[in-house]
mmJSON file of the N, C-alpha and C atoms, coordinates in Angstrom:
{"data_MODEL":{"atom_site":{
"group_PDB":["ATOM","ATOM","ATOM","ATOM","ATOM","ATOM","ATOM","ATOM","ATOM","ATOM","ATOM","ATOM","ATOM","ATOM","ATOM","ATOM","ATOM","ATOM","ATOM","ATOM","ATOM","ATOM","ATOM","ATOM","ATOM","ATOM","ATOM","ATOM","ATOM","ATOM","ATOM","ATOM","ATOM","ATOM","ATOM","ATOM","ATOM","ATOM","ATOM","ATOM","ATOM","ATOM","ATOM","ATOM","ATOM","ATOM","ATOM","ATOM","ATOM","ATOM","ATOM","ATOM","ATOM","ATOM","ATOM","ATOM","ATOM","ATOM","ATOM","ATOM","ATOM","ATOM","ATOM","ATOM","ATOM","ATOM","ATOM","ATOM","ATOM","ATOM","ATOM","ATOM","ATOM","ATOM","ATOM","ATOM","ATOM","ATOM","ATOM","ATOM","ATOM","ATOM","ATOM","ATOM","ATOM","ATOM","ATOM","ATOM","ATOM","ATOM","ATOM","ATOM","ATOM","ATOM","ATOM","ATOM","ATOM","ATOM","ATOM","ATOM","ATOM","ATOM","ATOM","ATOM","ATOM","ATOM","ATOM","ATOM","ATOM","ATOM","ATOM","ATOM","ATOM","ATOM","ATOM","ATOM","ATOM","ATOM","ATOM","ATOM","ATOM","ATOM","ATOM","ATOM","ATOM","ATOM","ATOM","ATOM","ATOM","ATOM","ATOM","ATOM","ATOM","ATOM","ATOM","ATOM","ATOM","ATOM","ATOM","ATOM","ATOM","ATOM","ATOM","ATOM","ATOM","ATOM","ATOM","ATOM","ATOM","ATOM","ATOM","ATOM","ATOM","ATOM","ATOM","ATOM","ATOM","ATOM","ATOM","ATOM","ATOM","ATOM","ATOM","ATOM","ATOM","ATOM","ATOM","ATOM","ATOM","ATOM","ATOM","ATOM","ATOM","ATOM","ATOM","ATOM","ATOM","ATOM","ATOM","ATOM","ATOM","ATOM","ATOM","ATOM","ATOM","ATOM","ATOM","ATOM","ATOM","ATOM","ATOM","ATOM","ATOM","ATOM","ATOM","ATOM","ATOM","ATOM","ATOM","ATOM","ATOM","ATOM","ATOM","ATOM","ATOM","ATOM","ATOM","ATOM","ATOM","ATOM","ATOM","ATOM","ATOM","ATOM","ATOM","ATOM","ATOM","ATOM","ATOM","ATOM","ATOM","ATOM","ATOM","ATOM","ATOM","ATOM","ATOM","ATOM","ATOM","ATOM","ATOM","ATOM","ATOM","ATOM","ATOM","ATOM","ATOM","ATOM","ATOM","ATOM"],
"id":[1,2,3,4,5,6,7,8,9,10,11,12,13,14,15,16,17,18,19,20,21,22,23,24,25,26,27,28,29,30,31,32,33,34,35,36,37,38,39,40,41,42,43,44,45,46,47,48,49,50,51,52,53,54,55,56,57,58,59,60,61,62,63,64,65,66,67,68,69,70,71,72,73,74,75,76,77,78,79,80,81,82,83,84,85,86,87,88,89,90,91,92,93,94,95,96,97,98,99,100,101,102,103,104,105,106,107,108,109,110,111,112,113,114,115,116,117,118,119,120,121,122,123,124,125,126,127,128,129,130,131,132,133,134,135,136,137,138,139,140,141,142,143,144,145,146,147,148,149,150,151,152,153,154,155,156,157,158,159,160,161,162,163,164,165,166,167,168,169,170,171,172,173,174,175,176,177,178,179,180,181,182,183,184,185,186,187,188,189,190,191,192,193,194,195,196,197,198,199,200,201,202,203,204,205,206,207,208,209,210,211,212,213,214,215,216,217,218,219,220,221,222,223,224,225,226,227,228,229,230,231,232,233,234,235,236,237,238,239,240],
"type_symbol":["N","C","C","N","C","C","N","C","C","N","C","C","N","C","C","N","C","C","N","C","C","N","C","C","N","C","C","N","C","C","N","C","C","N","C","C","N","C","C","N","C","C","N","C","C","N","C","C","N","C","C","N","C","C","N","C","C","N","C","C","N","C","C","N","C","C","N","C","C","N","C","C","N","C","C","N","C","C","N","C","C","N","C","C","N","C","C","N","C","C","N","C","C","N","C","C","N","C","C","N","C","C","N","C","C","N","C","C","N","C","C","N","C","C","N","C","C","N","C","C","N","C","C","N","C","C","N","C","C","N","C","C","N","C","C","N","C","C","N","C","C","N","C","C","N","C","C","N","C","C","N","C","C","N","C","C","N","C","C","N","C","C","N","C","C","N","C","C","N","C","C","N","C","C","N","C","C","N","C","C","N","C","C","N","C","C","N","C","C","N","C","C","N","C","C","N","C","C","N","C","C","N","C","C","N","C","C","N","C","C","N","C","C","N","C","C","N","C","C","N","C","C","N","C","C","N","C","C","N","C","C","N","C","C","N","C","C","N","C","C"],
"label_atom_id":["N","CA","C","N","CA","C","N","CA","C","N","CA","C","N","CA","C","N","CA","C","N","CA","C","N","CA","C","N","CA","C","N","CA","C","N","CA","C","N","CA","C","N","CA","C","N","CA","C","N","CA","C","N","CA","C","N","CA","C","N","CA","C","N","CA","C","N","CA","C","N","CA","C","N","CA","C","N","CA","C","N","CA","C","N","CA","C","N","CA","C","N","CA","C","N","CA","C","N","CA","C","N","CA","C","N","CA","C","N","CA","C","N","CA","C","N","CA","C","N","CA","C","N","CA","C","N","CA","C","N","CA","C","N","CA","C","N","CA","C","N","CA","C","N","CA","C","N","CA","C","N","CA","C","N","CA","C","N","CA","C","N","CA","C","N","CA","C","N","CA","C","N","CA","C","N","CA","C","N","CA","C","N","CA","C","N","CA","C","N","CA","C","N","CA","C","N","CA","C","N","CA","C","N","CA","C","N","CA","C","N","CA","C","N","CA","C","N","CA","C","N","CA","C","N","CA","C","N","CA","C","N","CA","C","N","CA","C","N","CA","C","N","CA","C","N","CA","C","N","CA","C","N","CA","C","N","CA","C","N","CA","C","N","CA","C","N","CA","C","N","CA","C","N","CA","C","N","CA","C"],
"label_alt_id":[null,null,null,null,null,null,null,null,null,null,null,null,null,null,null,null,null,null,null,null,null,null,null,null,null,null,null,null,null,null,null,null,null,null,null,null,null,null,null,null,null,null,null,null,null,null,null,null,null,null,null,null,null,null,null,null,null,null,null,null,null,null,null,null,null,null,null,null,null,null,null,null,null,null,null,null,null,null,null,null,null,null,null,null,null,null,null,null,null,null,null,null,null,null,null,null,null,null,null,null,null,null,null,null,null,null,null,null,null,null,null,null,null,null,null,null,null,null,null,null,null,null,null,null,null,null,null,null,null,null,null,null,null,null,null,null,null,null,null,null,null,null,null,null,null,null,null,null,null,null,null,null,null,null,null,null,null,null,null,null,null,null,null,null,null,null,null,null,null,null,null,null,null,null,null,null,null,null,null,null,null,null,null,null,null,null,null,null,null,null,null,null,null,null,null,null,null,null,null,null,null,null,null,null,null,null,null,null,null,null,null,null,null,null,null,null,null,null,null,null,null,null,null,null,null,null,null,null,null,null,null,null,null,null,null,null,null,null,null,null],
"label_comp_id":["MET","MET","MET","SER","SER","SER","LEU","LEU","LEU","ALA","ALA","ALA","GLY","GLY","GLY","VAL","VAL","VAL","LEU","LEU","LEU","ILE","ILE","ILE","ALA","ALA","ALA","ALA","ALA","ALA","PHE","PHE","PHE","LEU","LEU","LEU","CYS","CYS","CYS","THR","THR","THR","GLY","GLY","GLY","SER","SER","SER","GLU","GLU","GLU","THR","THR","THR","SER","SER","SER","PHE","PHE","PHE","ALA","ALA","ALA","HIS","HIS","HIS","SER","SER","SER","GLY","GLY","GLY","THR","THR","THR","ALA","ALA","ALA","ASP","ASP","ASP","GLU","GLU","GLU","GLN","GLN","GLN","GLU","GLU","GLU","ALA","ALA","ALA","CYS","CYS","CYS","THR","THR","THR","PRO","PRO","PRO","ASP","ASP","ASP","VAL","VAL","VAL","PHE","PHE","PHE","ARG","ARG","ARG","LEU","LEU","LEU","CYS","CYS","CYS","SER","SER","SER","ALA","ALA","ALA","GLN","GLN","GLN","ILE","ILE","ILE","PRO","PRO","PRO","SER","SER","SER","GLU","GLU","GLU","THR","THR","THR","ARG","ARG","ARG","ILE","ILE","ILE","VAL","VAL","VAL","ALA","ALA","ALA","CYS","CYS","CYS","LEU","LEU","LEU","ASN","ASN","ASN","LYS","LYS","LYS","ASN","ASN","ASN","MET","MET","MET","ALA","ALA","ALA","LYS","LYS","LYS","LEU","LEU","LEU","SER","SER","SER","PRO","PRO","PRO","ALA","ALA","ALA","CYS","CYS","CYS","ARG","ARG","ARG","ALA","ALA","ALA","VAL","VAL","VAL","MET","MET","MET","ARG","ARG","ARG","GLY","GLY","GLY","ASP","ASP","ASP","LYS","LYS","LYS","PRO","PRO","PRO","LYS","LYS","LYS","ALA","ALA","ALA","SER","SER","SER","LYS","LYS","LYS","LYS","LYS","LYS","ARG","ARG","ARG"],
"label_asym_id":["A","A","A","A","A","A","A","A","A","A","A","A","A","A","A","A","A","A","A","A","A","A","A","A","A","A","A","A","A","A","A","A","A","A","A","A","A","A","A","A","A","A","A","A","A","A","A","A","A","A","A","A","A","A","A","A","A","A","A","A","A","A","A","A","A","A","A","A","A","A","A","A","A","A","A","A","A","A","A","A","A","A","A","A","A","A","A","A","A","A","A","A","A","A","A","A","A","A","A","A","A","A","A","A","A","A","A","A","A","A","A","A","A","A","A","A","A","A","A","A","A","A","A","A","A","A","A","A","A","A","A","A","A","A","A","A","A","A","A","A","A","A","A","A","A","A","A","A","A","A","A","A","A","A","A","A","A","A","A","A","A","A","A","A","A","A","A","A","A","A","A","A","A","A","A","A","A","A","A","A","A","A","A","A","A","A","A","A","A","A","A","A","A","A","A","A","A","A","A","A","A","A","A","A","A","A","A","A","A","A","A","A","A","A","A","A","A","A","A","A","A","A","A","A","A","A","A","A","A","A","A","A","A","A","A","A","A","A","A","A"],
"label_entity_id":["1","1","1","1","1","1","1","1","1","1","1","1","1","1","1","1","1","1","1","1","1","1","1","1","1","1","1","1","1","1","1","1","1","1","1","1","1","1","1","1","1","1","1","1","1","1","1","1","1","1","1","1","1","1","1","1","1","1","1","1","1","1","1","1","1","1","1","1","1","1","1","1","1","1","1","1","1","1","1","1","1","1","1","1","1","1","1","1","1","1","1","1","1","1","1","1","1","1","1","1","1","1","1","1","1","1","1","1","1","1","1","1","1","1","1","1","1","1","1","1","1","1","1","1","1","1","1","1","1","1","1","1","1","1","1","1","1","1","1","1","1","1","1","1","1","1","1","1","1","1","1","1","1","1","1","1","1","1","1","1","1","1","1","1","1","1","1","1","1","1","1","1","1","1","1","1","1","1","1","1","1","1","1","1","1","1","1","1","1","1","1","1","1","1","1","1","1","1","1","1","1","1","1","1","1","1","1","1","1","1","1","1","1","1","1","1","1","1","1","1","1","1","1","1","1","1","1","1","1","1","1","1","1","1","1","1","1","1","1","1"],
"label_seq_id":[1,1,1,2,2,2,3,3,3,4,4,4,5,5,5,6,6,6,7,7,7,8,8,8,9,9,9,10,10,10,11,11,11,12,12,12,13,13,13,14,14,14,15,15,15,16,16,16,17,17,17,18,18,18,19,19,19,20,20,20,21,21,21,22,22,22,23,23,23,24,24,24,25,25,25,26,26,26,27,27,27,28,28,28,29,29,29,30,30,30,31,31,31,32,32,32,33,33,33,34,34,34,35,35,35,36,36,36,37,37,37,38,38,38,39,39,39,40,40,40,41,41,41,42,42,42,43,43,43,44,44,44,45,45,45,46,46,46,47,47,47,48,48,48,49,49,49,50,50,50,51,51,51,52,52,52,53,53,53,54,54,54,55,55,55,56,56,56,57,57,57,58,58,58,59,59,59,60,60,60,61,61,61,62,62,62,63,63,63,64,64,64,65,65,65,66,66,66,67,67,67,68,68,68,69,69,69,70,70,70,71,71,71,72,72,72,73,73,73,74,74,74,75,75,75,76,76,76,77,77,77,78,78,78,79,79,79,80,80,80],
"pdbx_PDB_ins_code":[null,null,null,null,null,null,null,null,null,null,null,null,null,null,null,null,null,null,null,null,null,null,null,null,null,null,null,null,null,null,null,null,null,null,null,null,null,null,null,null,null,null,null,null,null,null,null,null,null,null,null,null,null,null,null,null,null,null,null,null,null,null,null,null,null,null,null,null,null,null,null,null,null,null,null,null,null,null,null,null,null,null,null,null,null,null,null,null,null,null,null,null,null,null,null,null,null,null,null,null,null,null,null,null,null,null,null,null,null,null,null,null,null,null,null,null,null,null,null,null,null,null,null,null,null,null,null,null,null,null,null,null,null,null,null,null,null,null,null,null,null,null,null,null,null,null,null,null,null,null,null,null,null,null,null,null,null,null,null,null,null,null,null,null,null,null,null,null,null,null,null,null,null,null,null,null,null,null,null,null,null,null,null,null,null,null,null,null,null,null,null,null,null,null,null,null,null,null,null,null,null,null,null,null,null,null,null,null,null,null,null,null,null,null,null,null,null,null,null,null,null,null,null,null,null,null,null,null,null,null,null,null,null,null,null,null,null,null,null,null],
"Cartn_x":[0.843,0.0,0.881,0.468,1.161,0.7,1.452,1.113,0.038,-0.501,-1.531,-2.71,-3.122,-4.26,-4.0,-2.812,-2.435,-2.458,-1.9,-1.797,-3.145,-3.999,-5.333,-6.058,-5.955,-6.605,-6.082,-4.79,-4.215,-4.728,-4.784,-5.274,-6.749,-7.535,-8.961,-9.209,-8.433,-8.608,-8.172,-7.326,-6.897,-7.771,-8.764,-9.7,-9.225,-8.204,-7.722,-8.79,-8.953,-9.944,-9.309,-8.048,-7.356,-7.906,-8.083,-8.617,-7.466,-7.573,-6.536,-7.17,-6.443,-6.836,-6.111,-6.788,-6.105,-6.212,-5.246,-5.236,-5.378,-5.346,-5.465,-6.912,-7.141,-8.49,-8.784,-10.042,-10.433,-9.725,-9.579,-8.893,-7.425,-6.777,-5.369,-5.221,-6.124,-6.087,-6.298,-7.273,-7.586,-6.409,-5.656,-4.527,-3.441,-3.21,-2.082,-2.437,-3.687,-4.048,-3.627,-3.875,-3.431,-1.917,-1.167,0.291,0.766,0.098,0.46,0.3,-0.826,-1.049,-0.137,0.117,0.941,2.409,2.912,4.346,4.748,3.841,4.226,3.329,2.621,1.668,2.342,3.586,4.295,4.605,4.489,4.814,3.598,2.402,1.18,1.165,0.897,0.332,1.337,2.619,3.621,3.675,3.208,3.199,4.595,5.569,6.945,7.452,7.184,7.664,6.923,5.637,4.892,5.459,5.688,6.245,7.609,8.455,9.782,9.66,8.742,8.544,8.07,7.105,6.619,7.727,8.504,9.622,10.66,10.958,11.932,11.463,10.165,9.589,8.983,9.442,8.871,8.737,9.734,9.698,8.638,8.203,7.208,5.783,5.631,4.305,3.493,2.187,1.306,1.527,1.259,1.449,0.664,-0.544,-1.36,-0.746,-0.291,0.314,1.653,2.414,3.692,3.46,2.424,2.103,1.737,0.97,0.607,1.855,2.719,3.927,4.852,4.894,5.744,5.09,3.813,3.113,2.628,2.542,2.04,0.595,0.274,-1.098,-1.795,-3.034,-3.756,-4.0,-3.938,-4.176,-5.668,-6.0,-7.406,-7.958,-9.157,-9.776,-10.283,-10.188,-10.624,-12.103,-12.857,-14.28,-14.469,-15.377,-15.65,-16.898],
"Cartn_y":[-1.175,0.0,1.228,2.213,3.484,4.073,4.978,5.544,6.611,6.802,7.825,7.593,6.352,6.059,6.453,6.152,6.525,8.035,8.698,10.148,10.822,10.252,10.824,10.787,9.67,9.582,10.664,10.883,11.915,13.297,13.571,14.874,15.056,14.004,14.121,14.371,13.719,13.892,15.269,15.927,17.267,18.345,17.944,18.906,19.595,19.083,19.688,19.57,20.615,20.591,20.244,19.902,19.547,18.229,18.144,16.939,16.038,14.755,13.789,12.575,11.988,10.695,9.662,8.584,7.608,6.209,5.394,4.019,3.052,3.543,2.682,2.396,1.204,0.861,1.512,1.51,2.054,1.289,-0.02,-0.827,-0.439,-0.166,0.24,1.602,2.504,3.823,3.692,2.878,2.68,2.062,1.206,0.535,1.508,2.569,3.46,4.8,5.2,6.508,6.678,5.7,5.893,6.059,5.328,5.433,6.786,7.309,8.637,9.656,9.603,10.574,10.328,9.056,8.731,9.055,8.758,8.87,10.049,10.509,11.459,12.687,13.005,14.118,15.444,15.611,16.863,17.015,15.933,15.965,16.286,16.23,16.53,18.018,18.459,17.747,17.375,17.358,17.071,15.579,15.221,13.825,13.216,13.918,13.421,13.168,14.079,13.94,12.836,12.646,11.554,10.212,10.055,8.802,8.534,9.545,9.382,9.009,9.646,9.364,7.93,7.486,6.113,5.11,5.362,4.467,4.46,5.62,5.728,4.967,4.946,4.323,2.953,2.287,1.003,0.025,-0.051,-0.995,-0.637,0.608,1.062,1.028,0.731,0.72,-0.47,-0.3,-1.424,-2.494,-3.754,-4.808,-4.553,-4.033,-3.785,-2.701,-1.62,-0.539,-0.983,-1.744,-2.242,-3.083,-3.9,-4.721,-3.841,-2.787,-1.857,-1.185,-0.722,-0.015,-0.923,-2.203,-3.15,-3.631,-3.31,-3.74,-5.168,-5.722,-7.086,-7.148,-8.183,-8.393,-9.295,-8.958,-9.838,-11.185,-12.228,-13.563,-13.733,-14.295,-14.516,-15.619,-15.407,-16.443,-17.549,-18.763,-19.905,-20.145,-20.25,-20.553,-22.017,-22.631,-24.046,-24.192],
"Cartn_z":[0.0,0.0,0.0,-0.756,-0.6,0.715,1.227,2.523,2.431,1.25,1.082,2.012,2.167,3.046,4.481,4.952,6.314,6.462,5.501,5.575,5.429,4.62,4.475,5.806,6.503,7.811,8.742,8.729,9.587,9.198,7.911,7.458,7.779,7.588,7.872,9.348,10.183,11.624,12.102,11.351,11.752,11.133,10.367,9.812,8.555,7.923,6.685,5.608,4.843,3.774,2.44,2.457,1.228,0.708,-0.587,-1.203,-1.643,-1.329,-1.684,-2.346,-3.281,-3.818,-2.972,-2.622,-1.777,-2.336,-1.977,-2.429,-1.267,-0.044,1.122,1.453,1.968,2.395,3.735,4.106,5.406,6.526,6.372,7.389,7.516,6.394,6.427,7.089,6.774,7.403,8.908,9.278,10.692,11.438,10.772,11.411,11.841,11.075,11.352,11.971,11.915,12.46,13.915,14.802,16.195,16.316,15.497,15.544,15.027,14.011,13.507,14.625,15.329,16.402,17.603,17.92,19.088,18.858,17.685,17.433,16.55,15.721,14.671,14.592,15.654,15.595,15.264,15.668,15.381,13.891,13.141,11.714,10.843,11.408,10.662,10.356,9.162,8.018,6.93,7.205,6.175,5.857,4.676,4.256,4.314,3.795,3.78,5.19,6.093,7.471,8.223,7.939,8.577,8.143,6.851,6.334,6.961,7.01,7.616,9.088,9.789,11.21,11.428,10.641,10.787,10.486,9.448,9.13,10.245,10.797,11.884,13.12,13.336,14.527,14.253,13.215,12.81,13.979,14.831,15.951,16.983,17.012,17.983,17.435,16.154,15.546,16.031,16.024,16.328,15.258,15.596,14.596,13.307,13.428,12.236,11.36,11.96,11.183,10.6,11.35,10.844,9.586,9.611,8.439,7.246,7.492,6.416,5.858,6.739,6.314,5.512,5.861,5.136,3.855,3.683,2.479,2.541,3.761,3.912,3.445,2.738,2.289,3.302,3.673,4.591,3.933,4.726,4.201,3.956,2.805,2.472,3.355,3.84,4.664,3.748,4.233,3.442,3.701,2.608,2.72,2.4,3.109,2.856,2.067],
"occupancy":[1.0,1.0,1.0,1.0,1.0,1.0,1.0,1.0,1.0,1.0,1.0,1.0,1.0,1.0,1.0,1.0,1.0,1.0,1.0,1.0,1.0,1.0,1.0,1.0,1.0,1.0,1.0,1.0,1.0,1.0,1.0,1.0,1.0,1.0,1.0,1.0,1.0,1.0,1.0,1.0,1.0,1.0,1.0,1.0,1.0,1.0,1.0,1.0,1.0,1.0,1.0,1.0,1.0,1.0,1.0,1.0,1.0,1.0,1.0,1.0,1.0,1.0,1.0,1.0,1.0,1.0,1.0,1.0,1.0,1.0,1.0,1.0,1.0,1.0,1.0,1.0,1.0,1.0,1.0,1.0,1.0,1.0,1.0,1.0,1.0,1.0,1.0,1.0,1.0,1.0,1.0,1.0,1.0,1.0,1.0,1.0,1.0,1.0,1.0,1.0,1.0,1.0,1.0,1.0,1.0,1.0,1.0,1.0,1.0,1.0,1.0,1.0,1.0,1.0,1.0,1.0,1.0,1.0,1.0,1.0,1.0,1.0,1.0,1.0,1.0,1.0,1.0,1.0,1.0,1.0,1.0,1.0,1.0,1.0,1.0,1.0,1.0,1.0,1.0,1.0,1.0,1.0,1.0,1.0,1.0,1.0,1.0,1.0,1.0,1.0,1.0,1.0,1.0,1.0,1.0,1.0,1.0,1.0,1.0,1.0,1.0,1.0,1.0,1.0,1.0,1.0,1.0,1.0,1.0,1.0,1.0,1.0,1.0,1.0,1.0,1.0,1.0,1.0,1.0,1.0,1.0,1.0,1.0,1.0,1.0,1.0,1.0,1.0,1.0,1.0,1.0,1.0,1.0,1.0,1.0,1.0,1.0,1.0,1.0,1.0,1.0,1.0,1.0,1.0,1.0,1.0,1.0,1.0,1.0,1.0,1.0,1.0,1.0,1.0,1.0,1.0,1.0,1.0,1.0,1.0,1.0,1.0,1.0,1.0,1.0,1.0,1.0,1.0,1.0,1.0,1.0,1.0,1.0,1.0,1.0,1.0,1.0,1.0,1.0,1.0],
"B_iso_or_equiv":[0.0,0.0,0.0,0.0,0.0,0.0,0.0,0.0,0.0,0.0,0.0,0.0,0.0,0.0,0.0,0.0,0.0,0.0,0.0,0.0,0.0,0.0,0.0,0.0,0.0,0.0,0.0,0.0,0.0,0.0,0.0,0.0,0.0,0.0,0.0,0.0,0.0,0.0,0.0,0.0,0.0,0.0,0.0,0.0,0.0,0.0,0.0,0.0,0.0,0.0,0.0,0.0,0.0,0.0,0.0,0.0,0.0,0.0,0.0,0.0,0.0,0.0,0.0,0.0,0.0,0.0,0.0,0.0,0.0,0.0,0.0,0.0,0.0,0.0,0.0,0.0,0.0,0.0,0.0,0.0,0.0,0.0,0.0,0.0,0.0,0.0,0.0,0.0,0.0,0.0,0.0,0.0,0.0,0.0,0.0,0.0,0.0,0.0,0.0,0.0,0.0,0.0,0.0,0.0,0.0,0.0,0.0,0.0,0.0,0.0,0.0,0.0,0.0,0.0,0.0,0.0,0.0,0.0,0.0,0.0,0.0,0.0,0.0,0.0,0.0,0.0,0.0,0.0,0.0,0.0,0.0,0.0,0.0,0.0,0.0,0.0,0.0,0.0,0.0,0.0,0.0,0.0,0.0,0.0,0.0,0.0,0.0,0.0,0.0,0.0,0.0,0.0,0.0,0.0,0.0,0.0,0.0,0.0,0.0,0.0,0.0,0.0,0.0,0.0,0.0,0.0,0.0,0.0,0.0,0.0,0.0,0.0,0.0,0.0,0.0,0.0,0.0,0.0,0.0,0.0,0.0,0.0,0.0,0.0,0.0,0.0,0.0,0.0,0.0,0.0,0.0,0.0,0.0,0.0,0.0,0.0,0.0,0.0,0.0,0.0,0.0,0.0,0.0,0.0,0.0,0.0,0.0,0.0,0.0,0.0,0.0,0.0,0.0,0.0,0.0,0.0,0.0,0.0,0.0,0.0,0.0,0.0,0.0,0.0,0.0,0.0,0.0,0.0,0.0,0.0,0.0,0.0,0.0,0.0,0.0,0.0,0.0,0.0,0.0,0.0],
"pdbx_formal_charge":[null,null,null,null,null,null,null,null,null,null,null,null,null,null,null,null,null,null,null,null,null,null,null,null,null,null,null,null,null,null,null,null,null,null,null,null,null,null,null,null,null,null,null,null,null,null,null,null,null,null,null,null,null,null,null,null,null,null,null,null,null,null,null,null,null,null,null,null,null,null,null,null,null,null,null,null,null,null,null,null,null,null,null,null,null,null,null,null,null,null,null,null,null,null,null,null,null,null,null,null,null,null,null,null,null,null,null,null,null,null,null,null,null,null,null,null,null,null,null,null,null,null,null,null,null,null,null,null,null,null,null,null,null,null,null,null,null,null,null,null,null,null,null,null,null,null,null,null,null,null,null,null,null,null,null,null,null,null,null,null,null,null,null,null,null,null,null,null,null,null,null,null,null,null,null,null,null,null,null,null,null,null,null,null,null,null,null,null,null,null,null,null,null,null,null,null,null,null,null,null,null,null,null,null,null,null,null,null,null,null,null,null,null,null,null,null,null,null,null,null,null,null,null,null,null,null,null,null,null,null,null,null,null,null,null,null,null,null,null,null],
"auth_seq_id":[1,1,1,2,2,2,3,3,3,4,4,4,5,5,5,6,6,6,7,7,7,8,8,8,9,9,9,10,10,10,11,11,11,12,12,12,13,13,13,14,14,14,15,15,15,16,16,16,17,17,17,18,18,18,19,19,19,20,20,20,21,21,21,22,22,22,23,23,23,24,24,24,25,25,25,26,26,26,27,27,27,28,28,28,29,29,29,30,30,30,31,31,31,32,32,32,33,33,33,34,34,34,35,35,35,36,36,36,37,37,37,38,38,38,39,39,39,40,40,40,41,41,41,42,42,42,43,43,43,44,44,44,45,45,45,46,46,46,47,47,47,48,48,48,49,49,49,50,50,50,51,51,51,52,52,52,53,53,53,54,54,54,55,55,55,56,56,56,57,57,57,58,58,58,59,59,59,60,60,60,61,61,61,62,62,62,63,63,63,64,64,64,65,65,65,66,66,66,67,67,67,68,68,68,69,69,69,70,70,70,71,71,71,72,72,72,73,73,73,74,74,74,75,75,75,76,76,76,77,77,77,78,78,78,79,79,79,80,80,80],
"auth_comp_id":["MET","MET","MET","SER","SER","SER","LEU","LEU","LEU","ALA","ALA","ALA","GLY","GLY","GLY","VAL","VAL","VAL","LEU","LEU","LEU","ILE","ILE","ILE","ALA","ALA","ALA","ALA","ALA","ALA","PHE","PHE","PHE","LEU","LEU","LEU","CYS","CYS","CYS","THR","THR","THR","GLY","GLY","GLY","SER","SER","SER","GLU","GLU","GLU","THR","THR","THR","SER","SER","SER","PHE","PHE","PHE","ALA","ALA","ALA","HIS","HIS","HIS","SER","SER","SER","GLY","GLY","GLY","THR","THR","THR","ALA","ALA","ALA","ASP","ASP","ASP","GLU","GLU","GLU","GLN","GLN","GLN","GLU","GLU","GLU","ALA","ALA","ALA","CYS","CYS","CYS","THR","THR","THR","PRO","PRO","PRO","ASP","ASP","ASP","VAL","VAL","VAL","PHE","PHE","PHE","ARG","ARG","ARG","LEU","LEU","LEU","CYS","CYS","CYS","SER","SER","SER","ALA","ALA","ALA","GLN","GLN","GLN","ILE","ILE","ILE","PRO","PRO","PRO","SER","SER","SER","GLU","GLU","GLU","THR","THR","THR","ARG","ARG","ARG","ILE","ILE","ILE","VAL","VAL","VAL","ALA","ALA","ALA","CYS","CYS","CYS","LEU","LEU","LEU","ASN","ASN","ASN","LYS","LYS","LYS","ASN","ASN","ASN","MET","MET","MET","ALA","ALA","ALA","LYS","LYS","LYS","LEU","LEU","LEU","SER","SER","SER","PRO","PRO","PRO","ALA","ALA","ALA","CYS","CYS","CYS","ARG","ARG","ARG","ALA","ALA","ALA","VAL","VAL","VAL","MET","MET","MET","ARG","ARG","ARG","GLY","GLY","GLY","ASP","ASP","ASP","LYS","LYS","LYS","PRO","PRO","PRO","LYS","LYS","LYS","ALA","ALA","ALA","SER","SER","SER","LYS","LYS","LYS","LYS","LYS","LYS","ARG","ARG","ARG"],
"auth_asym_id":["A","A","A","A","A","A","A","A","A","A","A","A","A","A","A","A","A","A","A","A","A","A","A","A","A","A","A","A","A","A","A","A","A","A","A","A","A","A","A","A","A","A","A","A","A","A","A","A","A","A","A","A","A","A","A","A","A","A","A","A","A","A","A","A","A","A","A","A","A","A","A","A","A","A","A","A","A","A","A","A","A","A","A","A","A","A","A","A","A","A","A","A","A","A","A","A","A","A","A","A","A","A","A","A","A","A","A","A","A","A","A","A","A","A","A","A","A","A","A","A","A","A","A","A","A","A","A","A","A","A","A","A","A","A","A","A","A","A","A","A","A","A","A","A","A","A","A","A","A","A","A","A","A","A","A","A","A","A","A","A","A","A","A","A","A","A","A","A","A","A","A","A","A","A","A","A","A","A","A","A","A","A","A","A","A","A","A","A","A","A","A","A","A","A","A","A","A","A","A","A","A","A","A","A","A","A","A","A","A","A","A","A","A","A","A","A","A","A","A","A","A","A","A","A","A","A","A","A","A","A","A","A","A","A","A","A","A","A","A","A"],
"auth_atom_id":["N","CA","C","N","CA","C","N","CA","C","N","CA","C","N","CA","C","N","CA","C","N","CA","C","N","CA","C","N","CA","C","N","CA","C","N","CA","C","N","CA","C","N","CA","C","N","CA","C","N","CA","C","N","CA","C","N","CA","C","N","CA","C","N","CA","C","N","CA","C","N","CA","C","N","CA","C","N","CA","C","N","CA","C","N","CA","C","N","CA","C","N","CA","C","N","CA","C","N","CA","C","N","CA","C","N","CA","C","N","CA","C","N","CA","C","N","CA","C","N","CA","C","N","CA","C","N","CA","C","N","CA","C","N","CA","C","N","CA","C","N","CA","C","N","CA","C","N","CA","C","N","CA","C","N","CA","C","N","CA","C","N","CA","C","N","CA","C","N","CA","C","N","CA","C","N","CA","C","N","CA","C","N","CA","C","N","CA","C","N","CA","C","N","CA","C","N","CA","C","N","CA","C","N","CA","C","N","CA","C","N","CA","C","N","CA","C","N","CA","C","N","CA","C","N","CA","C","N","CA","C","N","CA","C","N","CA","C","N","CA","C","N","CA","C","N","CA","C","N","CA","C","N","CA","C","N","CA","C","N","CA","C","N","CA","C","N","CA","C","N","CA","C","N","CA","C","N","CA","C"],
"pdbx_PDB_model_num":[1,1,1,1,1,1,1,1,1,1,1,1,1,1,1,1,1,1,1,1,1,1,1,1,1,1,1,1,1,1,1,1,1,1,1,1,1,1,1,1,1,1,1,1,1,1,1,1,1,1,1,1,1,1,1,1,1,1,1,1,1,1,1,1,1,1,1,1,1,1,1,1,1,1,1,1,1,1,1,1,1,1,1,1,1,1,1,1,1,1,1,1,1,1,1,1,1,1,1,1,1,1,1,1,1,1,1,1,1,1,1,1,1,1,1,1,1,1,1,1,1,1,1,1,1,1,1,1,1,1,1,1,1,1,1,1,1,1,1,1,1,1,1,1,1,1,1,1,1,1,1,1,1,1,1,1,1,1,1,1,1,1,1,1,1,1,1,1,1,1,1,1,1,1,1,1,1,1,1,1,1,1,1,1,1,1,1,1,1,1,1,1,1,1,1,1,1,1,1,1,1,1,1,1,1,1,1,1,1,1,1,1,1,1,1,1,1,1,1,1,1,1,1,1,1,1,1,1,1,1,1,1,1,1,1,1,1,1,1,1]
}}}
């Protein structure tokens, strides 16, 4: 995933009226929004600085956000 979804969530939560196209799903955005605010709030609204901050703090990210940042794809559930 590009980090656009993560960043959009951060911008939306700060009330920015800037319009963005995003490629992240709602689940991906939800996974990283708490980490953006917890670890990188001083970097909002700079997309470049948020991405750098999340990468710098990879070990401190929640497991869900870390998976998003690494581009891990969720495993498909098996239907019987």
